[in-house]
N, C-alpha and C positions, 0 to 999 in steps of 0.2 A: 517407780512403776510397779515393782513387786509388792510394795506395801499396799498400794491401791488395790491390786488384784487380790491380795490376801484379805483385805477388809471386805471387798465385794463378795468373796467366796464365803466369808464368815456370816454375812448378812443374808445372802441369797441361797436357798437350798439348792443342792446339786440337781435335784429333780427339775428345777426351773430351766436349767440349761439343757438337760436331757430331753425334756418335753415341754417346750414353751407353749404348746397348744393344749395343754391340760387345762381343765376348768380353773384350777388353783392359780396357774400362771397367768391365764387370760384375765382373771379378775383383777390382776395387778397392772397389766400393761394395756389392755383394750380400752379402759376408760380414759387413759392418758392420750392414746392415739386418737380416740373419738373427739376429745376436747380440742386438739390442735387441728384435726381435719375439718371439724365443724366451724371453728372460729376463723381459720384461715380462709374458708369459703366466704364467710361474711366480710372478711377484710378485703378480699379481692373484689367483691361486689362494691364495697365502699370506695375503694381506690379507683375503680373503673368509672364511677359516677354515671352509670347508664340511666337515662331519663326514666325508663319504665320502673326501675327500682327506686330512683330518687324521690318519686312522688310519695313513697311510703316511709321516707327517712324522717326521723323525729327531730334531729338537729343537723345543721349544715356543717360542711367541712371547715369553714371559717370559724364557726362557733366552737368546734372541737379544738382547733389550733389555739384560739385565744383563751378559752376558759380552763382547759385541763392544765394541771400543775405537776405533771410527772412525765418524764421522757418515755418514749416507746421502749428503749433498751432496758430501762429499769423495770418496767412492767413485765417484760419477758423474763428477766432475771428472777424476779420475785415469784412469778408463777411457776417457773421451773423448780425453784427451791422448795416451794410448797408441795409440788407433785413428787419431789424426791422424798420428802418426809412421808407423804401418803404411801408411797411405794414401800418404804422400809416398814411402816406400820402394818401394811398389808402382808408383807413377808412374815412378820412375827405372828400375825393374827390368823392367816389362812394357810395352814400347813397341809401338805399332801397327805392323803389317806395312807396309813401303814399297810392296809390290806384291802385294795379296791374290790377284789372278788368277794371277800367276806362282807364288805359293806353292801354290795349289790344283792347278795343272798339275804341279808337282813331286811333290805328294802322290799324284796319280793315276798318274804315271809310276812312282813307287816301288811302289804297289800292283800295277800291271801287271807289274812286274819280279818282285815277290814271287810273284804268281800263276804266272808262267812257271816259276820255280824249283820251286814246289810240284808243278806238272804234271810237270816233268822227273824229279823224285824219285819220284813215286807212280805215274806212268803205266805203267811196266813191270809193276807189281804189280796195279794197279787201272785198267784201260783206261777205265772210265767216269768217272774222276776229272776228265777234261777239262771236263765239264759243270758242275762245282762248284768248280773251282780258283779262279775269280774270287771266289766267295762266301767261300771259306776265307781267301783273302788279305785280303778286306775285313774279315772278322771278326777276324783276327789283328791287323790294323793299327788298327782302330777300336774294338775291344772288349777283346781279350786283352791287348795291350800297354798300353793305358791302365790296366787293372786292375793289372797288374804295377807300373807307375809309381806308382799310388796306394798300393799296399801298401808299396812300398819307401819312399815318402815318409813313411808312418806310422812305419816302423821307424827312419828317419833322425831324425824329429822326437822319437820316444821316446828314442833314444840320446842325442841332444843335450840334451834336457831333463832326463833322469835324472842325468847326471853333473854338469851345471851346477847343478841343483836340490840335489843332494846336497852339492856344494861350498858352496853358500849356507848350508847347515845346519852343516857341519863347521867352517867357518871362522867364528870368533866375531865378527870385525870385519865380515865380509860379512853375517852374520845380523843383527847389531845395527843396522847402518846401512842395510841394503838389504832383505833378505828378511823381516825382522820386520814390515814394513808389511803384507804379505799375511796374516800370521798374527794381525793385529789382529782378523780375522774368525774368532773361535773357533767361531762358528756361521755357516757360509757360507750365502750366498743367491745366487740365479742371476746377477744382473747385477754382482755383485762378483767374478765369475770372473776378470776381467782387472784387478782392483784390485791393482796392484803399484807398487813404486818405479819411476820412469821408466827407470833403468838396467837393472833386472831385466826390465821389460817389453820393452825393446829386445833384450837379450841372450838371454832365454829364449824369448819368443814370436816376435818379429819376425825375429831371426836364424835361429831354428829353422825357421820357415815358409819363409824365403828359401832356406836350405840344401836343404830338401826339394824345393822347386820347381826350383832350379837343377841339383842333382845328378841328378835323375831326368829332366830335360829335358821337363817337362810343358808342354803347350800352354796358352795363356791360359784356354781353356774348362775344361780339366781343373784348372788352378790355381784357378779360381773355385770349382769343386766341392770341391776339397781344402781351401781356406781356409774355405769356408762350413761344411763338415762339421767341421773342427777347432774352429771357434768354437762350433758347436752342442754338440759333445762336451764342451768345457770348461765351458760353461754348465750342461749336464746334470750334470756332475760336482760342481757347487756348488749345485745347485737346492734341496737340503734335503729332497727327497722320494724315498723308495725305492719306486718304482712297479713292481709285478711284470709289467706289460704294456709297459713302456718298452723298446723294442728296444736303445737305447744302453746300458741297464743290464743287460739280459738277455744280449746278445751279447758284452759286454766285461766281463772280470773286474775291470778297472780302471774302477770306476764310482763313483757317488755315495757308497756305503757305504765302499768302499775308500779314497776320498780323504778322507772325513770323519774317518776314524781318524787321518789325518795331521794334521788340524787340532786334534786333542785333545792335551792334555799327555802322555798315556800313549803316544801314537803318533807324536809329533813327530819322532822319530829313525828312523822307518820309513815304508814306502810312499812312497818318493820318485818312483816311476814315474808318468808322465803323458804324454799324456792317453789313450793307447790300451791298451797291453799291460802285463803285470806281469813279463815275463821277466827284466829286469835286477834287480828286487828279489829274485826267486827265485834267480837265479844267484849274486848277490853277498850273499845272506843278510840283506837289509834288509826283507824282507816281514814284516808284522806277523802274528803268530799268538799264540794264548793260551799255547801251549807256550813260544814264544820269549820272551814277556813274563814268564812265570813264572820262566824261567831267569835273566832279567835281574835280577829281584827277588832271587833266591837269590844271584847273584853280588855284588850290592850288599851283602847281609848279610854275606857272607864277607869282603868288603873292610873293612867296619866292624869286624868281629871282630879282624882282623889289625892 
């Protein structure tokens, strides 16, 4: 027991226990809580089999029982293991600020400098701008720039996951020994979203999130929002329900229906994009369409004839 406590103390900063509500601490545990809260909600809906929700279900319960090739307990175990690794990486990556007061003063100084630049540029054209230059600077620094960082993080994660995910399919060795674990869920369900081989979980999700965070220079608070949103998005993509009112499905073309195709035998070589956009599939011709699938069938027939 003492050795376990000592290891935990060595990995987790004391500040985490002193203030679990700090932005740094929340960026580590809030995404995990959100993952389980959101996925368990879908699981309860699935088990209840309420007719109103069942009309939007993509696969039946019987189909799930017959086609899936992994037990529920193993899925839970592998997801928990992956989240433990993500937590440890987060601890090493997101350290608490040594001097939060100094950091706040630096941010205020930067905002003031930005406001001065805005005033100098616009004042000759709009003399009344002096009254709102501070507000404009605040909005640019606290709203506009974080939105840009968040969007760039989404693009970085999509790019990282598309090419690595595609490699896991095209390389037979990688698929057989690593990525095939995830495809044991022919009928995906919510909390199986992060069910992967440990190597894939680390390379695809953990490294992808780390790159998005580091390359965009997100703050711990924005990182918490980004990691949480990414977790909820991937849960939604595996939830098994195509809800017409779900904003994560309506606003994103890469949604539960799009990804479910990838889990089926006819779409396993398509729809590699995840978790947000579909532009890499579109650009590189790997997006599943009926026309594309029909052409593939015709091409196979021609090969057999020859």
